[in-house]
N, C-alpha and C positions, 0 to 999 in steps of 0.2 A: 720335523724340519729335515730337509735334505742335507747331506754332507758332501764334501769334496770327493771322497772315495766312491760313493754311489753315483755321483754325476760323471766321474771319469770312467767308471765301469760301463755306464750307458753310452758314453761318448766313444768308447772302444768299439761299439757296434756300428758306429757311423763313419769312422775314419781310422786309419792306421796311426797308432800312437807310438812314437819312438821314445828313447830314454830322455831326450831333451825337450819333449813337447810340454810337459808340465812346467818346467823351469822357464822356457821361452814364452809361455802364455799365462804365467802365474796371475798377473793382474786381470786379464780377461776372465780367467776362471773364477777368481775371488769376486770380481764385480758381478758376474752372472749369478753366482750362488747367492750373493747378498740380494740381488734384484728379485730372484725367484722367491726368496724368503720374505721379502717385503711385500710382494703382491699375493702371497698365499693366504688363504683363509686360515684362521686360527684352528679350525677343526679339521684341517687337511692332513695333519699328522705327517707320516713318512710315506705317503702314497708315491709309488714308483713313477707315476705320470709326471710328478713335479721334477723328479730327477731327470726324466727324459726331456722335459722342457728346458732344463738347465743345459743338458748335453746338446740339444738341438740349437740353443742360442749360442753356446760356445762354438759349435761347429760353424754356424753362420758367421760369427764375428771373425773366426780364424780364416774362413774362406774369403771374406772381404779383405782381410789383411794380406793374405797370400795372392790375391788377384792383382795387386799392384806391385808385386815383387819381381816378376819375370821380365827380364830385359829383352829376351828373344821371344817373339810371338809367332814367327814363321821362319821356315828354312826351306830352301829349294836347292836340290842337287840334281842337275840334269832334268829328267822327266819326273822325278819324285819330289813332291811337296809335302811338308809337314806343317800344320798350323795348330797352335795351341789356342784354345778358346777358354780362357779362365772364367768367362761369364757363365758357362754351364755349371761349374762347381758352385758358384754363388747362387744361381737359380735353384739348383737342387737343394742346397742348404736352406734356402728361403722356404721352399715347399715343405721340407721336413719340419722346420720351425713352425710354420703355419698349422700343419697337421697336429703337431704336439700341443700347441696352444689350444686348438679346437678340442682335442681330446681331454685336456685338463681344465676346460673352462669352468666346470663346476667347483674346482678347487681354488680358483683365482678370484680375488676380490675385484669387483667392478667399481671403479672410482671415477667413472666418467659418464657422460650422457651425450646423446645426439638428437637433434631435431629431425624427426622423420617426415614432417610436413607441417604446413601452416594453414 
């Protein structure tokens, strides 16, 4: 099973972590680690891919949270314009999460089904 330290170590490769990050996002971190443990196969052990899935999911949730924070999205001073596009961080985080889930699919329990045709 993965632990908080390993997940945060992987997360440090995806985003800058300041001193307050872990405190400010404690519930998201705990939720994500519990979720990954709940969907992991019993024989998955401590595979680093699961820690990276947790890190990618934390990164995605925090990106979503931060995308709604900024009150200023554009600024213009004379001929210079600056526009913040928070959606790019969310899209990048989603791509990383999808990639991590794809890479760890052999370690994750499949508890759903889909009709492929009738």
